[in-house]
C-alpha positions in Angstrom: 36.5 119.9 123.0 33.2 120.0 121.2 33.2 119.3 117.5 33.1 122.5 115.5 30.4 122.9 112.9 32.5 124.1 110.0 30.9 125.9 107.0 29.8 124.0 104.0 29.3 125.1 100.4 27.8 126.9 98.6 29.9 129.9 99.4 29.4 133.5 98.2 31.0 134.8 95.0 34.5 136.1 96.0 37.0 136.1 93.2 40.4 137.6 93.9 42.4 139.0 91.1 45.9 138.3 92.3 47.7 135.2 93.7 48.4 134.0 96.3 45.4 135.9 97.6 44.4 137.7 100.8 42.7 136.3 103.9 40.6 139.3 104.8 38.1 139.2 101.9 37.3 135.5 102.3 33.8 134.5 103.2 33.6 132.5 105.4 36.8 133.6 107.2 39.3 130.7 107.4 39.9 129.1 110.8 43.6 128.9 111.6 43.0 127.6 115.1 43.3 131.2 116.6 40.7 130.5 119.2 40.9 126.7 119.5 44.5 125.4 119.3 45.9 124.5 122.7 49.7 123.8 123.0 51.3 121.2 125.3 55.0 122.1 125.0 55.6 119.5 122.3 58.1 121.8 120.5 59.5 123.7 123.4 62.8 125.3 122.5 62.7 124.5 118.8 63.3 126.9 115.9 61.3 126.5 112.7 61.1 127.9 109.2 57.7 127.9 107.6 57.3 128.9 104.0 54.0 130.3 102.9 53.5 131.2 106.5 51.5 134.4 106.0 48.1 132.7 105.5 46.3 129.4 105.1 48.0 126.2 106.1 51.3 128.1 106.9 49.6 130.5 109.3 47.8 127.6 111.1 51.1 125.7 111.5 52.9 128.9 112.7 50.2 129.4 115.4 50.3 125.8 116.5 54.1 125.7 116.5 54.3 128.8 118.6 51.8 127.5 121.1 53.8 124.3 121.3 56.9 126.4 122.2 58.7 127.0 119.0 60.2 130.2 117.6 59.1 130.7 113.9 60.5 132.4 110.8 57.6 133.2 108.5 58.7 133.2 104.8 56.2 134.7 102.4 56.0 136.5 99.1 54.6 140.1 99.6 51.3 139.7 101.6 52.7 141.9 104.4 49.4 142.5 106.2 48.6 138.7 106.4 52.2 138.0 107.4 52.1 140.5 110.2 48.9 139.0 111.6 50.6 135.6 111.7 53.6 137.1 113.4 51.3 138.8 116.0 49.8 135.4 116.9 53.2 133.9 117.3 54.3 136.7 119.6 51.1 136.5 121.6 52.1 132.9 122.3 55.3 134.2 123.8 57.6 133.1 121.0 59.9 134.9 118.6 58.5 135.7 115.1 60.7 136.7 112.2 59.3 137.9 108.9 61.2 137.1 105.7 59.4 138.4 102.6 60.6 137.5 99.1 60.2 135.3 96.1 61.2 131.7 96.6 61.5 131.2 92.9 64.7 133.2 93.2 67.5 130.8 94.2 69.5 133.3 96.3 66.4 134.2 98.3 66.0 130.5 99.4 69.4 130.6 100.8 68.9 134.0 102.5 65.8 132.6 104.3 67.9 130.0 106.0 70.7 132.4 106.7 68.2 134.7 108.4 66.8 131.9 110.5 70.3 130.9 111.6 71.2 134.5 112.4 68.0 134.9 114.5 67.8 131.5 116.2 71.3 130.0 115.9 70.0 126.8 114.3 67.1 125.2 112.4 65.2 122.4 114.0 62.2 122.2 111.8 61.8 123.1 108.1 58.2 123.3 106.7 58.3 123.6 102.9 54.7 124.8 102.4 54.7 127.6 99.9 52.9 126.8 96.7 51.8 128.3 93.4 48.9 127.0 91.4 46.6 128.1 88.6 43.5 126.6 86.9 43.5 125.8 83.2 40.9 124.5 80.7 43.5 122.7 78.5 47.2 122.0 78.3 47.5 124.4 75.5 46.8 127.3 77.9 49.8 126.5 80.0 52.8 128.7 79.1 56.4 127.7 79.5 56.8 130.5 82.0 53.9 129.3 84.1 55.1 125.7 84.1 58.6 126.8 85.1 57.3 129.1 87.9 55.1 126.4 89.4 58.1 124.0 89.6 60.5 126.8 90.8 58.3 127.6 93.8 56.8 124.2 94.6 59.8 121.9 94.0 62.9 124.0 93.3 62.5 126.1 96.5 61.9 122.9 98.6 65.2 121.5 97.3 67.2 124.7 97.8 65.8 125.4 101.3 66.4 121.8 102.3 70.0 121.9 101.0 70.7 125.2 102.8 69.1 124.1 106.0 70.7 120.7 106.5 74.1 122.0 107.7 72.3 123.7 110.5 70.1 120.8 111.5 71.1 118.3 114.3 69.8 114.8 114.9 66.2 115.0 115.9 65.5 117.6 113.3 62.5 117.4 111.0 61.6 118.4 107.5 57.9 118.5 106.6 56.7 119.1 103.0 53.2 120.0 102.0 52.0 117.6 99.2 48.4 117.3 98.2 45.7 114.8 97.4 46.6 115.8 93.8 49.7 113.7 94.2 47.5 110.6 94.2 44.5 111.9 92.3 45.7 114.7 90.0 43.1 117.2 88.9 43.8 117.9 85.2 42.8 121.5 85.5 45.6 121.9 88.0 48.1 120.0 85.9 51.4 121.9 86.7 50.5 122.1 90.4 49.4 118.4 90.6 52.6 117.3 88.9 54.7 119.2 91.4 52.8 117.6 94.3 53.7 114.1 93.0 57.3 115.2 92.9 57.1 116.5 96.4 55.9 113.1 97.7 58.7 111.4 95.8 61.3 113.8 97.0 60.1 113.2 100.6 60.4 109.5 100.4 63.8 109.5 98.8 65.3 112.1 101.1 64.0 110.3 104.2 66.1 107.3 103.3 69.2 109.5 102.7 68.9 111.4 106.0 68.0 108.6 108.3 71.7 108.0 109.3 71.9 111.7 110.3 68.9 111.4 112.6 66.8 113.8 110.6 63.3 112.8 109.6 61.5 113.8 106.4 57.7 113.5 106.0 54.9 115.2 104.1 51.3 116.1 104.7 48.8 115.6 101.8 45.8 118.0 102.3 42.5 117.6 100.5 40.5 120.7 99.6 41.5 123.4 102.2 39.9 126.8 102.5 42.8 129.2 101.9 43.4 132.4 99.8 44.7 130.3 96.9 41.2 129.1 96.2 39.4 132.4 95.4 42.6 133.7 93.7 43.2 130.7 91.4 39.9 129.0 90.7 36.8 129.8 88.6 33.8 131.3 90.5 31.7 128.2 90.3 34.4 126.0 91.7 35.0 128.4 94.6 31.3 128.4 95.3 31.2 124.6 95.6 34.7 124.1 96.9 35.0 121.0 99.1 31.7 119.5 98.2 33.4 116.6 96.3 34.8 114.9 99.4 32.8 112.7 101.8 32.6 115.3 104.5 31.0 117.7 101.9 33.1 120.7 102.9 36.6 122.1 102.7 39.0 121.6 105.5 40.0 124.6 107.5 43.7 125.4 107.8 43.6 124.8 111.6 42.5 121.2 111.0 45.9 120.4 109.4 48.1 121.9 112.1 48.1 118.9 114.5 49.6 116.7 111.7 52.5 119.1 111.3 53.0 119.4 115.0 53.1 115.6 115.4 55.6 115.2 112.6 57.8 118.0 114.0 57.7 116.6 117.5 60.0 114.0 119.2 56.9 111.9 119.5 57.3 111.0 115.8 60.8 109.7 116.3 60.2 106.6 114.2 58.1 108.3 111.5 60.0 109.2 108.4 59.2 108.9 104.7 55.5 109.0 105.5 52.6 110.9 103.9 49.9 112.0 106.4 46.6 112.5 104.4 44.2 115.1 105.7 41.5 114.8 103.0 38.0 114.9 104.6 37.4 111.2 103.9 38.7 111.1 100.4 40.9 107.9 100.0 44.6 108.5 99.5 46.6 105.5 98.4 
């Protein structure tokens, strides 16, 4: 396949007023692998839960998983149009798509997501904890208690509760994949609550992998660099959106579809000896 000439900044002004943002207004449109990802039956017969599956990284992973043969439950907040588009791509691949809207900051909803997956699929083979909340701040004084708590509830609390609820339905060979960030290694101070949760996610992943090894369940995380998703125009100042991705060696943001192969590999049986790992997808920025 020929190398794609992905867009580089500067990008047009395009602020969105509400998080986690919408895909349609973004210029350039994010590439989720809709026209390029080719499956090879690496996940044939598996059932997956993907949180934050309506757009961005979650949509790309859902498309890739479906084309690799997996049925997918798409957990999302309330971006119904985006979520339906993701579901349409899953069904076009010949797999079952289940939509599960709701706020993962609510403890009961985390458990209901897993219950829905078990009711629809009969089991959970892969859990992708990808949903995230972030906001940009000029100083620590601007961060409210409520904002700090919500960031942790969605990014860390939901990961814990979904994992705890899913484990009784996972068999040996199952996989849990958590979305960390380059911020786990190089925290951006203007994203302090978000960056702090990403360090926690990496630590949770490494610890849980040791706990679950005897059960035959693998736990890994993917650490993206700057990725062009709706969170960017809905949570960052205009100038940062305009130049987003220019700080890494490749001088551009990654596209969601460029992360999907890492998630597929970690979900597949080919990664049978990979657990407790962090796969960095950062456009050349070092991740230690």
